[in-house]
Every structure is written in structure tokens, then in C-alpha cells.
N, C-alpha and C positions, 0 to 999 in steps of 0.2 A: 105427325112425326112418330115413328115407331120407337117405343121404349126398349133399350137393350135388355136382353134376358140375362139375369144373374146366373153365372155358371158356378162360381165358388163363393161361399159366404163364410167368413171367419168371424165368430162372435165371442168376444170377451175371453179369448184363449189365454191360459196361463200354464207355463211349464216351469217347475222348480227343480233344481238340483241341490238338495240340501237347503241351505238358507238363501241360495242364489236364485233369483227370478230371471231366468234366461229369456222368457217371454212373459210379459206382464200385462194382462188384461187387454190383449190386442184384438182389434176388430177392423175388418175391411172386406169389401166385395170386389169380385172380378166379373166383368160382363163378358158374354160370349164374343169372341173375335178380338178382344183387347190384347195388347202387350203391356204388362204392368211391371215396372221396376221395383224390386224390394231392396231398398238401399239402407246404408248406415255405416258408421265406422266399424273397424274390426271389433268383434266381441259384442256387437249390438243385438244379436239374437236372430239374425237372418237365416242362417243355415239351420238352426234349431226349428224355426218356423217351417222351413221346407221339409224337415224331417217329420214334423207333426202332420203336415198335409199328406205326405207320401206314406205314412204309417210306420216309419222307422222308430218313432217315439210316440208315446201316448200323452195327451194333455192331462194336467191335474184338474183343470176346470175349463169350461167353455165348449163351444160347438164348432164343428167344421162340416159344412154341408156342400155336397156336389150336386148341382141341379135339384136342390131341395132335399136330398137324402143325406142323413147323418152318416159320416164316415170316420169321425174321431174315434180312435182306439182300434179300428179294424186293422188286421195284419196287412203288410205291404202287398201280398199277392192278391188279396181281395180288392184293395184299392186300385191296383193296376188293372184288374179286370173291369172295374167300373169306369176306367177311362183317364187315369192319371199316370203319366210317365215322367221320368226325370233323368238328368245327367248329374255328375258329381264334380266337386271341386278338383279332385284328383281323377284324371281320366281312368276309367275302368273297362278296358277291353280285355278279351280273353286271349292272352299273348300267343298261346300255342295252337290256336285255331285260325283257320282261314277267315277272311272278312265275311264271306257268305255264311259260314257256320256261326259267326258272331251274331249276325242279323237273324238267322234262323232260330237262335236261342231266344231272341225276343219274340219271334212269331209264335212261339209255343205258350206264351203266358198272357196273351191279350184276351179280350172278351170272346173272340172267335179263334181259338187255337188252331194253328195251321201246321201241317207236317208233310213230309214226303215231297213229291214233285211239285205240288202246289207251293210249298214253302220255298223251293228252289227258285221258282218263277217270281214270287213276291219278293224274295230276298234280293234277287238281281235288280228288280225294279226299284227297290228302296236304295240300293247302292247307287244306281243311276241318278236317283232323285237328289242325292247329296254330292254328286260329281265324282263317284268312285266306281263307275261301271268297269273300269280297267283293272280294278284291284280285287276282284272276287276271290282269287286264289292266292293272294298275298297273306302271309301270316300277320296276326295282330302285332307281334313284336317287331316286325320289319317295317312298320309304317312310320312316316314322319309324324311329328306331334300334331300338325294340322290335320293330317289324315286320320289319326286316332280320334280327334275331336269329331270329324265327319262320321266315322264309324260309330262312335257312341251315339251320335244324333240319329243315325239310321236305325240303330237298335231300339232307341226310344220310340221312334216313329213306327216301328214294327208293331207296337201295341195299339196302333190307331187311336192315339190319345185325343180326348177332348181338351185336356189341359196338360201342357208340357212345362215342367219345372226345370229351369236352366240355372245351375249353381256355378257361377263364374265360368261359363262355357267359353267366354272370349279371352280369359286370362292367359297370358304367356304368348300371345300371337304377335308377330311382327306387323308393321303397318300395312303391308300388302295383303297379308293373310287376314287381317282385321277387316279390310274392305270386302274381301270375298265372303267372310263369315257373316258380316252384317247383311249382305245381299242374300245369302242363303237363308237366314232367319226371316228376312222380309218375304222371301218366296214361300217358306213354310207357313207363315201367317196368312199369306194370300190363298193358301189351300184350305183355310178354315180352322187352323189350330190356334187355340188361345194359349198365351204364354205368361208365365211369371219368371222374371229374371232377377237373380241376385248378381249384381255386377258392380265393378269399380271403374269400368271404362266409360267415363262420362260422355264422350263423343257418341258412343253406341247408345247410351241411354237417351240422349237428346234426339238421336236419329230414329230410334225404333219405338220408344215407349209412348203410349198414349197418356199414361199417368204414372206417378210414383207414390209408393208408400215408404216413408223414411222412418227408421227405427233408431233409438239410442237407449242403451241400458235396458233392452227388452220391451220398451214401450214405443208407441207411435208418436212421433213428434211433428209430422207434417204429412199431408196428402194433397195431390193435385197434379197438374201438368208438370213436366220436368222443369220448365222455367219457373213456375210458381213455387213448387215445393223446394227446389234447390236454393231459392232466394230467401226462404224463411230465416229470420234471425237465429232461431234456435238450431236450425240445421247448420248454418254457418258456424255457430259456436261449437256444435258437436264435432265438426270436421276440423276446424281451425283453432279452436280455443277461445277463451273469453277476451283475448286481446285483438280479435279479428276486426272489430270496428273501432279500435282505439285510434 
């Protein structure tokens, strides 16, 4: 049996804001091809950890390695060129630009920057990939919320990421949109993209994720399959309080 190759390795990472340890000596690995849920109550440090991996923040201590190469503390543009892309809790499309130009903005910042007519072709293909081939010339501000999510995903995929960080990408979708979005992420995973998801939609976590890393107060409190990790007593207490088993 082939041993999965580790793509991302987080080792004893700490990030402080004054006296607050937003991330506290956190370690976990992500294998190529996995979808891993990074879970925890609000304020547990999940988005801070995503910011550390993507370069928006620098750790105070610890290592973050992509395919064995240290990336902790590198600026976001260099990390993007090495194969990490992300989406954000609040959708960030370029509202005054057409969808095609939104995606072309991403094509210019990957490991193989693409411009001109080649970018047009690739941008159209990426929009088709997320179900938005008919929206090439629609302005970002004129899209529905679901289509803004699709556009942001297409722009992230324009970087040809080895690792895609999804920060509550499913939040705010209605039930039918949620089904479509889960299927879209399953398709992206099938195309070879490894993913880390910060998410509160547990049906999606159970449907999509191979494993979960669960945080509380900056520290890891559980790790395992969704069924295993979510059943841990400390996880139940973190979400529901000390009276959960009373």
C-alpha cells in the first residue's frame, strides 16, 4: 500500500497577539489529495491559522512546510507562487470588473503567470469549470451571492494551487446552493487539488472531509475522521458547554 505524501506540515506553530495566544503550539499534517476540515468554535484560532499558512500573518514560533520547503513568514505573493491559494470569510470579488477580468487577475500571480490572449482562454475555461461560462462579461457587483462564491473559487483555481484554503466558503448558502457547492468542491478535489476547509456546516464536513483537526482557544483538541473527532468529549464540551453530558 502506497503511503500518502505529506503536502503541508504544520509544526508547533504559535501566534500571539499581545498576551493572547490565538494559535498555541499547533501541529498537523495534510496529505496530498485530502480534504481536511479545520474546525472549532468561534474565536478558536482557525482563520488565524489560515492566515499563517497563506502568509497574511507570520508565526511567533514553529514551522510551516509545503512539500518539505519552509514557507513560514514568506510574503503572500511568494506563497501563492509556490502553490497555495485561498478564499475568504467575506467574499472578495473585484466589483467593477467583469468575471473574466476577475479570473485573469488571478492568472497573473501563479507560478506560471499568464497574460494576453492565453489568459482570456484560460479564464474562460476556469469560469466554465465552476459553472459560470455564461457570466464572462457580467460585472462582479451584479452577481448573486452564490455566483460571487463561484467566481472567487475560479480566481483561486487560476493560481493552479496544490493546496486550496477555503475559509467558510459554504457560509450563507441556501440548501439547494449548498448541494451545488458541495458537488463543485468534490469535483475540484477529483481534479487533484488538496483542500483545507474552515467550516461550520457540519453536513458538508461529514460529506467532504477525510479528516478533521479541531481547535479550541488556539490549541488542537482532537484529530481524526469527522465521526471520530466530532464525538470526542472535549469537542462536545467546546461546542456545547460543560453540561452537554449532564
